[in-house]
BANUTI-457795 format. One record per residue: x, z, y of N, C-alpha, C, CB in turn; residue in three letters. Coordinates in steps of 0.1 Angstrom, whole numbers, plus 5000, padded with zeros to 4 digits. Glycine has a CB too. Layout:
<pts>
XZYXZYXZYXZYALA/...
</pts>
This chain:
<pts>
588552187194589352157193589952217174589952197206MET/590352097169590352147155592052217151589752017145GLY/592052317145593052357142593452367124592952467149ILE/594552237123594752237109596152237105594052137103CYS/596852387103598052377103598552487092598452397117LEU/599952497088600352557081599952727085601652507080PRO/600152807072600252957072601353007077600053017060ASN/601952987091603153027096602353107110604352887100ASP/603553147119603253187134602653077143604553247142ILE/602552917140601952857148600852867148602052767148SER/600252897136598952917133597853047149599253007114TRP/598553137149597753237155598253187167597753397150PRO/599053147172599953117185598752997191601953047181LEU/598752897181597852777187596452807190597852667177VAL/595652917179594352937181594353037193593552997168TRP/594953117194595053227208595253127222596753357207LEU/595953007219596152917232594852887233597352787232SER/594152797223593052717226591852807229592752637215VAL/591352917226590353007232590853077243589753107223VAL/592053137244592053157259592253047269593153257262SER/592352957266592252837275590952787280592752747270GLY/589852847273588552797279588052707264588752677296GLY/588952657254588352577244587652647234589352497238TYR/587252557226586752617211587652567198585152557208VAL/587952697190588652657181587752607166589652757179ALA/588152537160587452487147588652467137586452337150VAL/588752607130589552597121589652477104589552727119PRO/590752437103590252337089591352357080590252157092ILE/590652367070591452427058592552287055590252477043ASN/593552367052594952237049594452187036596752307047ARG/594052227027593352167011592152077014592652287000SER/591552057026590251987024590651857027589052027032TYR/590051757019590551597019589051517022591351537002GLN/588751427022588051317031586951367034587751177025ALA/586351407022584851437023584651567036584251497005ALA/585551657033585051767039585751787054585251887028ASP/587051697053587251677069586051577078588751607071ILE/586151467072584651387080583551457083583751267071GLY/583051587073582051647078582151737089581551697070HIS/583651817088583751907097583851797114585251997092ILE/584751747116585051617126583651587132585551467118LEU/582851537126581451477129580351577134580751417116ASP/580251707124579551817132579851887140579251887128ASP/581151927143581651977155581951917168582552017152ALA/581751757163582051677177583551707184581051727187GLN/584451717172585951757176586551627185587051777160ILE/587351677196587851587201589151567200587451587210GLY/590051657197591451667196591651787182592151717212ALA/592951747175593051857168594851877165592151837154VAL/595251967166596352057164596652037149596052197168VAL/597851967145598051967132599351947129597251877125THR/600051947117601051907115601651767111601051957109SER/602751747109603451567106602751567091605751527104SER/602951677082602651637067600751667068603851757054ASP/600351697076598851697075598051557082598351837083SER/598851537093598151417101597751287094599151367112ALA/598151247083597451137077596051167072598251077066HIS/595551307070594251297066593851267080593651417058LYS/594251257091592651247104592951087106592751367126PHE/594251037104594550917105593950807096595850917104THR/593850827083593250747076591650797073594250737063ASP/590750827083589350847084589050737094588851007089LEU/587950697089587450567097585750597098587850397087HIS/585450617111585750537124586150647135584450447130PRO/586150787125586650907138588150907140586351087133ARG/589150827136590650817139590850767153591450727129ASP/589750687156589850637172589450727179589050507176GLU/588450837177587950927186588751047190586750967181GLN/589551097176590051217176591651207180589851267162VAL/592251287192593351297196594551387187593051337207ARG/595551347177596051437176597351487181596051447167LEU/597551627183598551677189599451777179597951737201LEU/600751757178601551747170601951917173602551597171MET/601751997162602452157169603752177169601952287161ALA/604652137165606052107167606452037178606452047157ASP/605551957187605651927201605251987211605351847203GLU/604552107205603952217216604652317216602552277215LEU/605852347210606352457210608152417214606052527195PHE/608752517222610152467223610752547211610952507237GLU/612052497204612952567194613152677199614252497191PRO/613052747191613452897193614952917193612852987181ALA/615652967204616952987202617353147190617652987218ALA/618553117182618853227172618653367178620353217168PRO/617753417172617153597174616053567184618553727182GLY/615853457189614753457202613153417198615153337213GLY/612553397209611153357204610853247205610153407208ASP/610053187199609153057206608553057217608253017199THR/608852977225608552957238607552827241609752947245GLU/606252857243605252727245605652627254603852767250PRO/605152537255605752447268604652427278606152297263ARG/605152417290604152427299602852287298605052427312ASP/602052327296600752217294600152207304599752237284LEU/600252267317599752267328598552317332599752177330GLY/597952337339596952457346595452467332596252377367GLU/595152577328594452617320593352697328595252687311LEU/591952667322591052807329590952887322589652797334ASP/591353007323591053127310589753197310592153247311THR/589353257298587953257298587753407302587253207284VAL/586853437310586353597315585253677308585953607330SER/584553577298583253597295583353637281582353487298GLU/582753777273582953827260582353697255582253967257ASP/580953687260579953607253580453447254578353627259SER/581353407257581953287256582153247238583453297266ALA/581653127239582053067226583753067222581452917226LEU/583853107211585653107206585652997197586353267197ALA/585153027185584852957172583852857166584553047165ASN/584252787163583052727153583652737138582552537158LEU/583152827133583852857117583152827106584152997114GLN/583452717099582752657090582752727077583052527089PHE/581652767071581452847059580252797049581152987063THR/580452807038579352727031577952787029579852707018SER/576852717030575752777030575252817016574852697036GLY/573952837016573152827000572952706997571752896998THR/572852597005572552466999573052357012570752446995SER/573752257010573752167018574952147021572952187028GLY/575552057035577152087039577352207046577851977048LEU/578652227044578952377052578552377066580652407053PRO/578052507072577652517084578752577092576552587085LYS/578552547104579152617115578852747120579252557124ALA/579652877119578853007126579552987141579153197118CYS/578953007150579253027163579653167167578152987171MET/581153187168581653307171582253307183582453347163LEU/581653427194582353447204583653567207581353457211THR/583953557217585453627217584653787215586453587236HIS/583953817218583153947218583353967202581353947224SER/582853877194582753887178584453937173582153707170TYR/585353857180586753907174587254037181587953787178TRP/587154047192587654167200586754277193587454157218LEU/585654277188584954407178584954417168583754427178LYS/585454277160585554277147587454337146585154097139LEU/587954317155589454377152589654507157590454287158GLY/588754597163588654717165587954737153588154747177VAL/586754727149585954777137587054797123584554657133ALA/587954657126588554677109589854787112589354507101MET/590554787122591354857125590954997122591554837137GLY/589655057126589355167118588955167109588855237122ARG/588755097101588755097087590055147079588554967083CYS/591055077085592455087081593255237091593154917086PHE/592455297098593055397106594455357110593055517100GLU/594655227116595855167124596055227135595755027128LEU/597555237134598555297146599155187149599555407143THR/599955177159601155067161602155107152601855077176HIS/602355217142603855227135603255117124604455407128GLU/601855057120601655027104601954857108599855067096ASP/602654817096602954707092601854587086603854747083ARG/601054537088600154457079600454337075599054437083VAL/600554317065600954197055599554117050601854277041LEU/599753977055598853897050599053767044598253887058THR/598453737032598753617025597653487027598953657011ALA/596453567036595253467037595353397046593953517038GLN/594853277042595053137052594053167063594752977044PRO/595053137076594153127090593053057090594753057102PHE/592652967082591452887084590452967083591252777076SER/590453067074589553167071589453287081589753207058TYR/588153377082588053467094589453577089586353557095ILE/590053587078590753687074592153717081590953667061ASP/592553637081593953567089593753617103594053387089GLY/592653547108592453557125591953707130591153437132GLN/590953777119590753907124592054027125589653957116TRP/592853977113594054047114594954037125594554027103GLU/594953937128595453917142595053957152595353817145ALA/593753957154593054027166593354167165591554007167ALA/593354257153593354347151594754417152592554357142MET/595754357152597154387151597654427165598154267144CYS/596854267172597254267189596454397195596654087197LEU/595354427189594654527197595054667194593354527194GLU/595954697183596354827183598054837181595554897173TYR/598354737185599754717186600854727175600154797196GLY/600054697161600854697150601454557147600054747140ALA/602354537135603154447132602354357121604354507128THR/602154247126601354137113602654057109599853997120LEU/602254067095603553957084602853877081604153997068ILE/603153757080602253627076603053567064602153517091VAL/602653567054603253497040602553347042602653577024LEU/603553257036602753127039601953107026603752977043PRO/601753187018600853167007600853246999600853067000ARG/599853296993600053416979600453386971599153466973PHE/601253466967602253416948602453576946604453306949SER/601153586932601453696927602953766921600553696920ALA/603653636914604653706912605553746925605253636903SER/605453706935606553746944605753886958607253566952THR/604753846956603853996966604254096967602454056962PHE/604554156957605154296955606454286963605454326938TRP/607354206960608554196965608354206977609154086962ALA/607454126986607354106996607254207008606654046996ASP/605954277000605254407006606654507006603854486994VAL/607654516997609054617000609954567008609854646988ARG/610054437009610854357016610654397032610654207011ARG/609454377036608954397048608154537052608054297050TYR/608054657042608054757044606354767048609054777053ARG/605454667042604254667049603654817043603454517045ALA/602654847054601754987052600354947048601755087066THR/600054827053598354807048598454707043597154807057VAL/597354647036597254517029595854487029597954507014LEU/595354357029594054327026594054227014593354287039TYR/593654227004593254136993591854126990593954176981VAL/591453996981590053986977590453866965588953946991LEU/589153866964588853776950589653786938588953646953GLY/590453676934591253686921592653766921591453546916SER/592753776935594153836938594253976932594553836954MET/593654066931593654206923594254156907591654286921PRO/593454086900593654066889594753976884592754036886GLN/595353846896596653796891597353916895597253656898LEU/597153986903598654096906598854186893598454236920LEU/597754216887597854326874598354266863596454396870PHE/598154156863598654056852600154056853597953896853GLN/600754046862602354046865602854156855602754096881GLN/604054196851604554236844604954376848605254166839PRO/604654516847605254596852606554626854604954666848ALA/606654676866608354696868608354866871609054586884THR/609854896873609955036874610155046892611255106863GLU/610054956900609554956913608154946917609954876918THR/607354906912606154906914605555016925605554926901ASP/605755166920605355236933606255276941604655346932ARG/607255196941608555196952607855106962610355116945ASP/607255156971606455056980605955176994604954976970ASN/605755107007605355197019603855207019605955137034ASP/603155127011601855097015601055247011601154947005VAL/600355257025599155367025597755347023599255437036ARG/597755227020596255147019595955027017595555157030LEU/594954987007594854837002593254827005595354786984VAL/592754747015591454717014591454597006590954697027LEU/590054587000589754456991588254456991590454456974CYS/587854296990586754286987586354226972586354216998SER/585754286969585354286950586254356941585454126942ALA/586754466941587454506934587054496921587654596938ILE/587754446910587354466897587054586891588154436890PRO/585854626886585654776886586554836875584054816882VAL/586854746862587354826854588954826856586954796839ALA/589454776864590854766871590954856885591154596875LEU/589954926892590055026899590955126900589255076897HIS/590955206891591855316889593155286883591355406882ARG/593555206875594555136872595455066885594055036863LYS/594755026892595454916908595755076915593754776922LEU/594855176915595855276925596655336919595255376933GLU/596755366907597955446897599155346898597555466879SER/598955236894600155136894601255126907599454986891ARG/600055126918601155096927600955196939601054936933TRP/600155306936600355466942600155436955601955546939ASP/598455406956598055366970596455336969599055236976ALA/595555416979594155456973593855256978592955636983PRO/592855206972592255096971590855086976592455066959TRP/590055016987589155056990588354946996589455146995ARG/586954966990586054806990585754787006584154826979GLU/585654667009585154627019584154567022585754587022VAL/582954507026582054417027581654347040581154457022TYR/581954197042581654147052581553977049582554197063GLY/580653917058580553757059580953707074578953707056LEU/581353597073581653527083580353547093582053377079THR/579353527088578253567099578253697105577053557093GLU/578553807098578253927103579654017105577253987094SER/580753967105582054047104581754147095582654117118GLY/582354257101582254397090581154467089583254517093LEU/580454467080579354547076579154697067578754447069ASN/580054707056579854817046581654837042578754767032ILE/581654987043583154987036583155127031584454947047THR/584155147022584155267017584855347023584355277005ALA/584955457029585755537035587155557028585155647036PRO/588155587035589355597027589555757021590655547036ILE/589155827028589355977023588156017013589356087036ASP/587655927010586655966999586555826986584955987008ASP/586755906975587255836963586355836956588355886957ALA/584855826960583555806950583755656946581855826958ARG/584055586952584055426950584755386941584455346959SER/585755446935586355426928586255416912586855476933VAL/586255296909585855256893584155256890586655376882GLY/583455266902581755316903581255176906581255456918GLN/581855026913581354926915580754946928580654896904GLY/580755066936580055086950581054956961580455296957TYR/580254956971580854846982580754956992580054676985ILE/580255056994580755177003579355217012582155127014GLY/579355277024578555287030578555167046578555437030LEU/577255207053577755127067578855137076576755137075PRO/579555047080580755087087580355127099581854987089ALA/580955207112580255267124579855157130581055337133PRO/578655197135577855077145577154977137578954987156ASN/577255017126576354887118575154977110577554777105CYS/574154867109573254927098573154837088571654957102GLU/572654877081572254787067570954867059573754787056ALA/570254757053569054787045568854687034567954797052ARG/568254727024567554607010566254637013567854646992ILE/565754487011564154447013563854387001563654337025VAL/562654406998561954336985561354196988560754426980ASP/561254106978560753976984559653956997560053906971PRO/559054097000557854057005558154137021556354116993SER/559454157020560254227036560354337037559854227048GLY/559754437026559654587028560554647021558554637024ARG/561154767029562154837023562154857009562254937029ASP/563054837003563154856988563355016987564454756981ALA/562755056976563155216969564755236967562455226952ALA/565155356966566855366964566655306948567755576966PRO/567555246942567955206928567255096927567555286916GLY/566155006935565754906933566354816940564754916934GLU/566454686934567554586941566754506946568654496931PRO/567154436956566554376970567654316972566054466982GLY/567754226987568054116994568654247004566753987001GLU/570254237009570854327017570754247032572354357011LEU/570354347040570054297052570854397064568454297054LEU/571854357073572854357081572654337095573654277078VAL/572954457103572954417117574254497124571354457124ARG/574754457135575854507137576454477152576654457127GLY/577154497157578254427169578654347167579354477172PRO/579254277153579954157150579054077140581354197144THR/577654017148577153907147577353787151576353927148LEU/577353667147577453547151576253507158577853467142MET/576253397171575253377177573853297167576053287188THR/574653237160573653127151574853057145572353007160GLY/574052967138574752817133574752717144573852747119TYR/576252677145575852517154575152397148577052427157TRP/574052387156573252277158572252257143574252137161ARG/572152407137571252437131569952557132571952437123ARG/569252507144568152627146567352657136567152597157PRO/566952587127566052637114566752717110565552557104GLU/568052687104568952787093569152907102570552717086ALA/569452917113569653047123568353127122569953007142THR/567153047124566053097124565553187110565352987128ALA/565953137101566153177086566553287085566953107079ALA/568253307089569053397087569053507095570053367086ALA/568953467109568753597120567253607123569653577135LEU/566653747119565753797122565453917128565453777113LYS/565053917141564754047146565954117146563854117138ASP/567154047147568454127149568954157137568154257156GLY/568554147125568854147111569554027106567654157103TRP/570654007100571153887093570653917078572753867095PHE/570253817073569853837058570953727050568053797056HIS/571553817043572953787035572853697026573553897028THR/571353687018571253607007571953676995571753457010GLY/572853826994573053866983572054026979574653866985ASP/572254026966571454146959571954266960571354126944LEU/571254316962571954486964571054616959572154526982CYS/571654706955571154826956571754916961570854866948VAL/570855016966571155146979570855266967569655156996ARG/571755326962571755436955571155556963573255466950GLU/570555676954570055796960571155846970569755906949GLU/572655816968573555896977573855806987574855936971ASN/573155726990572955617003574255527001572955697020GLY/575055516989575955436989575155296984577055486981TRP/576055216988575455046979576454996970575154886991PHE/575754926962576354836954576154696953576054866944ARG/576754616952576354486950576254426935577254416957LEU/575054366934574454336916574354206918572854406910VAL/574554096926574053976922574153896938572453996913GLY/573353766938573253706951572053596948574853626957ARG/571353586960570253506957570753376962568953556963LEU/571953316967572453186970572453106960573653186975LYS/572552976961572852886951574252826956571652776949ASP/575152936951576852916954577652936942577553016966MET/578752846940579652916931580753006940580352806921VAL/580953096932582153206942583153216932581553386948ARG/584353126938585253146925586653156933585253006912ARG/586953286928588153366933588253386948589453296929GLY/587153416956586853446968586853336974587653526972GLY/586653206970585953096975584453086974586352996970GLU/583653086986582253046982582152866984581053126994ASN/581552836972581652696972580052646972582452656959ILE/579352596980577852516981577952426968577552416997ALA/577152446963577052356948576152216953575952466934ALA/575352246965575152126967576351986974573952146975ALA/576952056978578451986983579051896973579652106986GLU/579351986964580051906951579051816945580552016939VAL/577851846943576851746939576851626945575551806941GLU/576451656957576551506966577751446964576551516981ALA/578951476963580151406961580151326947581251516962VAL/579551416937579451366926578451266923579251456919ILE/577551256929576351146931576751006937575251206940CYS/577951016943578250906946578650786936579050936954GLU/578950856928579450766914578150696911580050866899LEU/578550536907577250466904576550516890577650306903PRO/577150586881576450596867575850756866577650546852PHE/576050806877575350956877573950936882576251066888VAL/572950966874571750986878570951096885571250976870ARG/571951226877571651336886572751446885570351396883ALA/572751506890573951626889573351756892575251606902CYS/573851876890573551996888575052086886572451996875ALA/575152136897576652226900576352386895577252226920VAL/576852436889576652556886577952666882575752536876VAL/577752786883579252856885578952916867579453016902GLY/580152926859580052956848581153086848580352836839VAL/581153216843581653316840583153266837580953366829ALA/584253356844585753296841586353456846586353136853ASP/587253486836587753606839588753606846587953666830GLU/589553526851590653536863589653516876592153406861LEU/588953406879588353356893586953406893588453176895PHE/586553486883585253556886583953426880585253586905GLY/584553326887583653196883584253076882582653156893GLU/584252986873584552866876583252736878585452836865GLU/583752636886582752526887582552456875583052436898VAL/581152426873580752346862579752246867580152426850MET/580052116865579351966870578351946856580651816872ALA/577251946857576251886849575751756850575251956850CYS/576151626846575651526849574751466840576451456853ILE/573851386844572851326838573051136838571651386845GLU/573451136828573750996828572950896818575150996824VAL/572050916812571250876800572150836787570350746804GLY/572050696786572550636774573850576777571650536768ASP/574850626787575950576791576750646779576350616808ALA/577850486780579250476769580350536778579850306763GLU/581250546767582550566773582650706782582950436782ALA/581950796775581850906786583350996789580651006781LEU/584551016778585651026783586350986793586051016777PRO/586450846794586650766811586150796817586450636815SER/584650836818583650876829584251006833582150896824LEU/584451116824584751246829586051256838584951336819ALA/586951176836588451156843587751076852589851086833ARG/586650996858586350936869585951036879585450846866GLU/585451106873584351266880585351356884583251376866VAL/586751366879587551476883588451386890588151576873GLU/588551246894589451186901588951176915589751066896GLN/587651136913586851126925586451236934585751076921HIS/586151346925586251526932587251546941586551656920THR/588851496931590051546939590451486947591151566933ARG/589851376952590051286966589051336975589851116964ARG/587751396973586951436982586851546985586051406981GLN/587151636978587051766979588351866980586251796968LEU/588351986984589552076983589452116972589652186991ALA/590552126964591152136949590552266942592952136949ILE/589952376952589152486943587652446941589152646949PHE/587052336947585952326944585652176932585152336958LYS/586452136930586652056922586252086908587852026922VAL/585352066897584752136886585952126877583452066880PRO/585952246866586752256861586052196848587252376862ARG/585052246846584152156834583152066839583152246825TYR/582951986830581851846832581551836816582651666839VAL/579951826824579051826810578351676812577851966809GLU/578051616800577451486803576051506799578051356794PHE/574951506803573851516796572351396797573451656799TRP/572151356783570851256786569951276795570051246776ARG/569551416797568251476807568251616810566751466800SER/568551616819568651766823567251846826569451776836LEU/567151986825566152026821565252046836566452136812PRO/564252026837563351996849562152106850562751846849ARG/561752156862560752236866559652126865561052306880THR/558152176863557152106870557251996881556452176874PRO/557752036890558051966903558851876900558652036913SER/559751806888560851746888562151766891560651686891GLU/562151896896563551936902564251996890563452046915ARG/565351996896566252016881566452166880567851926880ILE/565952226865566052336867567152446862565152356865ALA/567952496872569252536868569552636860569952556878LYS/568452726862568452826854568352846839567752866858THR/567952716834567552666823568652606817566352586825LYS/569952586822570852496817571452566807571752436826ILE/571852676808572552746800572152776786572652846805ALA/570552786786570052796771569352646766568852916771ASP/569452556774568752416771569452336765568352346780TYR/569152276756569952166748569052066744570752216733ASP/568452096731567752006722568151846723566052016726HIS/569551876719570351726716570551676731569351576704GLY/570151716742570451646754571851636759569851706762GLU/572651756757573951766758575151666750574151896757ARG/575851536760576851466749577951496748577151346749LEU/578651536757579951576760580351676770580651486762LEU/580951756769581351866774583251876778580751976762ALA/583751886787585051856787585451986798585251696792VAL/586951996796587352156804588652076807587352346793ASP/588952096818589852016825591052116829589151936838PHE/590852206825592052366826591852426841594052316823GLY/592152516839592752606855593252516863594052716853GLN/592952496879593352436888593352496901592752346887ARG/594152496913593952586924594452696923592752606926GLY/595252746912595452876911596452936926596352896896LYS/596153086928596653116939597953196937595753176947LYS/598553206920599653216917600453136918599753246909ALA/601953166918602953096915603853086906603553116922ARG/
</pts>
């Protein structure tokens, strides 16, 4: 059952109702458009979607899937709350409850190294154990107030909900992330623990400093990819420790920096293996790499997916002998701490979003004037990386109008954060001897082949 809802209390209520009733939840990002949604509906074989009135058109406009998918409006599933009261679910009849931890709970779509997004098969046990593990990282108690601005369509909001239920803590859900109002909300709701990621730390730090910055109840901020140069400044400005946490949808929680150990501050470490988790670095031959030698990070622990939905070959490639191959390039230092130095995957990581290059390329190649396309990430101060599309058009004319057509087409078909900021037109893209596009040569390869470069500016900001 698909879930495409705003970031409010209806999302976790529907999710918990779906999975406790024995159904499989398929979260759908509200920013997705036709190409994104069509792939998810077909691949997950969704029979029904719980959505809101302002998103229903995204499903009814699809053909022919619109005749096969039943839409349930969330505002019709819950009785209006009385003043000061709780929202009461309507009687939906008898539901079988799930008793097996190994039962499938979610098909969670996540971008892979190539091709369209794949769905991770996540069990009830995955969520229960991930909630417990993250609570240990936070050293959570029933007195804590956890504030989140993460979309529930990703795993972050879901594990935060599971964690708070398991520890009896309070979960505060913001409708969206706004850098200008975030800390005001933190103070307003007296939040004690926070989780942020991607471009959020930098966006927050760019806000004007105020006398009230240190006037908060926050005792810990967990973050994925803390900017090394800002780490100490973030802690000093808001008077709270910021600690790294590393994990993936496929593997849950894997590595984290201990709260009481400040060695990670400003050093670029992602931490040590989390309790009950293991991590190792291997070279291209599969042998364990020596300390200080970069290699692929492999992890295993209690929060592994069971595999990729309808992708046995991808599952076999990612899960070997109980180890998940992350595709990330890491170093294990002499002191046992891990440092993330790059990745092996053909992806763009923009502001915490993982964007499969092949997915964007496939949409652009639908345009008739496109001979070939290569999507790459380019360094960006705010988002870490921005999406650039390099398009081979031969001797095509009227390139400025074609650039606008590329932007409009990708906006219609893809989520806004996947739309290329930069579009370059090439007479001919560099290729390998086997005639595949050589992406690694694009930055240094010109020879008069680059015809036009267009910058459409920042879009999809998380700041407001």
